[in-house]
N, C-alpha and C positions, 0 to 999 in steps of 0.2 A: 504491497501499499503505500503511496505516494502519502508525504504534508503538506498541506498547506498553507499556508500566506496567514492563514485565523487557523492551522493549529487544527485541522481537521484533519482525519485518514480516509481519506478518497480509493478504489478501485482505479489502479492503470487503466482499464476500461475503459470504467465509469468518467472516471475525466476524460477519455480522449472521447469520450461519447458529448460529452459536456462543451467539447471546444467545438467536435464538428457545427454541432448542431447550434452552438455560436454563432461557429462562423456564418454557418447557412442563413441565419437573419441578419448579419453584421451587425453581431453583435458584440462586445468585448465578453468573458468568459462573465464578469463578476458583475456584467452589465442582467447579463441570462438569467445567471443563479436566482439577482436581483425581482425580475419577471416570474420565474415558475415561483418565486418568495411572494409577490403580491399578488398572481394565479389563486393560490392555495390559501391566502388570505380573505380574498374579495372570495370564494367560496365557500371559506367557513363562516363567511360573513353573512353571503345570501342563504344556505342550510341552517344555523343561527335562526333569523330574522322569519324563516317559511317554519319553521320549529315551533313560537314562539308563536306563530297568524295561527298557527293550530291547532297549539294549548286556547287561548284563547278561542278560538271557536267553540273547539268543543267546551268548555266550563263557560263561555258568557251566562247563558244562566243564574248561575252561582254570581257569577261579579254585577249581574244583572239584579236578584236579588238582596244582596248584602245592600248596596245605591240604595236600593227601594227602603230598606226595613231602617237603615242610615236619616233617610228626609222623615219618615214618618214618628225620629224620633225626636219628646222636643230638648231642645236648649238643656244644659243644663244653668239651675239657675249663676244667672251673672256672667253667666256667657258672652254675654254681650256689650259691657260694661267695658270705659273705654273707648 
């Protein structure tokens, strides 16, 4: 395994593939790796937002009920003071 500037160990063939792919895209290896990380984090963010939307959709009735209950309760005495 080759040691890179970042201190990470990478198999020679993996490093060579990364260099070739970066060259195909007209990027430096560093820029290519940065793009991979951005793509990965964008995908993670999209999956997280999608999961949150599904969760809210599946449990919307619970949230609506809690909101209705809080509206129906009288405010505590002095709650509007000040």
